[in-house]
C-alpha positions as CSV (number, residue, x, y, z in Angstrom):
1,X,-6.0,13.0,-5.6
2,X,-5.1,12.1,-1.9
3,X,-2.7,9.7,-1.8
4,X,-3.7,7.1,-0.2
5,X,-1.8,3.3,0.8
6,X,-3.3,0.4,3.1
7,X,-1.2,-1.2,5.8
8,X,-2.7,-4.7,6.0
9,X,-2.1,-6.6,9.9
10,X,-3.1,-9.7,11.9
11,X,-2.6,-11.5,8.3
12,X,-2.8,-15.3,8.6
13,X,-0.7,-16.7,6.0
14,X,-3.3,-19.9,5.4
15,X,-6.5,-18.2,6.6
16,X,-6.7,-14.9,4.8
17,X,-5.2,-15.4,1.7
18,X,-7.9,-14.5,-0.4
19,X,-9.5,-11.9,2.1
20,X,-6.3,-10.1,2.0
21,X,-5.8,-9.9,-1.9
22,X,-9.1,-8.4,-1.7
23,X,-8.4,-5.9,0.5
24,X,-5.2,-5.1,-1.7
25,X,-7.1,-5.4,-5.0
26,X,-10.2,-2.9,-3.5
27,X,-7.4,-0.9,-2.5
28,X,-5.7,-0.4,-6.0
29,X,-9.2,-0.5,-7.9
30,X,-10.7,3.0,-5.8
31,X,-8.1,4.7,-5.9
32,X,-4.8,3.9,-3.4
33,X,-1.1,4.1,-4.5
34,X,0.1,0.6,-2.7
35,X,-0.3,-1.6,0.2
36,X,2.1,-2.7,2.9
37,X,1.6,-6.4,4.5
38,X,3.0,-7.0,7.7
39,X,3.0,-10.6,6.9
40,X,5.1,-12.4,4.6
41,X,3.0,-13.9,1.9
42,X,4.7,-13.7,-1.5
43,X,1.0,-15.3,-2.8
44,X,-0.3,-12.2,-1.8
45,X,1.8,-9.8,-3.5
46,X,2.1,-12.2,-6.6
47,X,-1.4,-12.1,-7.0
48,X,-2.0,-8.5,-6.5
49,X,1.1,-7.7,-9.0
50,X,-0.6,-10.3,-11.8
51,X,-3.3,-8.0,-12.1
52,X,-2.1,-4.6,-11.6
53,X,0.0,-5.7,-14.5
54,X,-2.8,-6.9,-16.6
55,X,-5.0,-4.2,-15.7
56,X,-2.6,-1.9,-15.6
57,X,-1.7,1.1,-13.2
58,X,1.2,1.5,-10.7
59,X,0.4,-0.1,-7.6
60,X,3.1,-0.8,-5.0
61,X,2.9,-3.7,-2.7
62,X,5.2,-4.8,-0.3
63,X,4.9,-7.9,2.6
64,X,7.0,-8.5,5.1
65,X,6.7,-5.2,6.9
66,X,7.1,-4.0,10.5
67,X,3.9,-2.4,11.1
68,X,5.0,0.3,13.9
69,X,7.5,0.8,12.0
70,X,6.0,1.6,9.2
71,X,3.1,3.8,11.4
72,X,6.1,5.5,12.4
73,X,7.6,6.4,8.9
74,X,4.1,7.4,7.8
75,X,3.4,9.8,9.8
76,X,7.2,11.2,10.1
77,X,7.0,11.7,6.7
78,X,3.9,13.6,7.2
79,X,1.3,11.2,6.6
80,X,-2.3,10.9,8.1
81,X,-3.1,7.4,9.7
82,X,-6.8,6.3,9.8
83,X,-7.4,2.7,11.7
84,X,-11.1,1.4,10.3
85,X,-12.4,-0.2,13.1
86,X,-16.5,-0.6,13.9
87,X,-15.6,1.1,17.6
88,X,-14.1,4.3,15.9
89,X,-15.5,7.6,15.6
90,X,-18.6,7.8,13.0
91,X,-16.8,8.7,9.3
92,X,-19.2,11.0,8.2
93,X,-18.0,13.0,11.3
94,X,-14.5,13.0,10.5
95,X,-14.1,12.8,6.9
96,X,-13.6,16.2,6.3
97,X,-10.3,16.1,8.6
98,X,-9.0,13.2,6.9
99,X,-9.8,14.8,3.5
100,X,-7.3,17.8,4.4
101,X,-4.5,15.5,4.8
102,X,-2.3,15.2,1.8
103,X,-1.6,11.6,2.2
104,X,-3.4,8.6,4.1
105,X,-2.5,5.0,5.6
106,X,-5.4,3.2,6.0
107,X,-5.3,0.1,8.8
108,X,-7.0,-2.5,7.9
109,X,-7.3,-5.8,10.5
110,X,-7.6,-9.3,9.9
111,X,-7.6,-11.1,13.3
112,X,-7.5,-9.2,16.6
113,X,-5.8,-5.4,16.1
114,X,-3.2,-4.9,18.5
115,X,-5.0,-2.5,21.3
116,X,-1.8,0.1,20.9
117,X,-3.2,0.6,17.5
118,X,-5.7,2.8,18.8
119,X,-3.6,5.0,20.5
120,X,-0.9,5.1,17.0
121,X,-3.4,5.7,14.9
122,X,-4.8,9.9,14.2
123,X,-8.4,8.9,13.4
124,X,-9.7,5.4,14.7
125,X,-12.8,5.4,12.2
126,X,-16.2,3.7,11.9
127,X,-18.2,3.7,8.9
128,X,-20.3,1.5,10.8
129,X,-20.4,0.2,14.0
130,X,-21.5,-2.9,13.4
131,X,-19.8,-6.4,12.3
132,X,-19.0,-5.8,9.0
133,X,-16.2,-7.1,6.0
134,X,-12.8,-5.0,6.4
135,X,-13.3,-5.3,2.5
136,X,-16.6,-3.3,2.6
137,X,-15.5,-0.9,4.9
138,X,-12.3,0.2,3.2
139,X,-14.3,0.6,0.8
140,X,-16.7,2.8,1.8
141,X,-14.1,4.3,3.4
142,X,-12.5,5.5,0.1
143,X,-15.9,5.6,-1.4
144,X,-16.2,8.9,1.1
145,X,-12.6,10.1,1.4
146,X,-12.4,10.5,-2.5
147,X,-16.4,11.4,-2.7
148,X,-16.9,9.1,-5.5
149,X,-13.8,11.0,-8.2
150,X,-11.6,7.1,-7.8
151,X,-14.7,5.7,-10.3
152,X,-13.1,7.7,-12.7
153,X,-9.5,6.3,-12.1
154,X,-7.4,5.7,-15.6
155,X,-5.1,2.6,-15.3
156,X,-2.3,3.3,-17.8
157,X,-0.5,0.5,-19.3
158,X,-2.8,-2.1,-19.0
159,X,-2.8,-5.1,-21.2
160,X,-6.3,-5.9,-20.9
161,X,-9.0,-3.4,-21.2
162,X,-13.0,-3.9,-19.3
163,X,-15.5,-2.1,-22.0
164,X,-18.6,-1.3,-19.9
165,X,-21.8,-3.5,-21.8
166,X,-25.3,-4.1,-20.2
167,X,-25.1,-7.5,-20.8
168,X,-22.0,-10.2,-21.0
169,X,-18.4,-9.6,-20.6
170,X,-16.5,-7.3,-22.9
171,X,-12.9,-6.7,-22.6
172,X,-10.0,-5.3,-25.0
173,X,-6.5,-7.1,-25.2
174,X,-3.9,-4.1,-25.6
């Protein structure tokens, strides 16, 4: 599977904690290896780490990241940078080229994304050219990238495992 990381930029501490946490959790659940947060927010970091500890898997989360440096270092290491934006090229037209990468950094914005991002990204991708949630955009992108294989991900070292059931909640403490 392609090694995928998320770079969250534009996070506003008092306003975006829940959404940024959900960006990280969605990325984790759908196959990403980790998230870089271009802001200082230990609450978001600890919340995502707590889920990863309880539900398993190895998920890297780091806050206080300088986004320009993160992008530059990722590209210098051979990675491909994808900026999710409703103004980008249609995902169905570019996903094949993105799948050829060995590792991908997905930029997910919060507030208005600096225009510089459009020039730094290898791909500016729209999952739809209509306003939508960045969480939904990330989920659709990862599903298209992994062609549904992410739905079979195993999360080793879990303390809690969810047992699929038709009704109700069924979990097992390991």
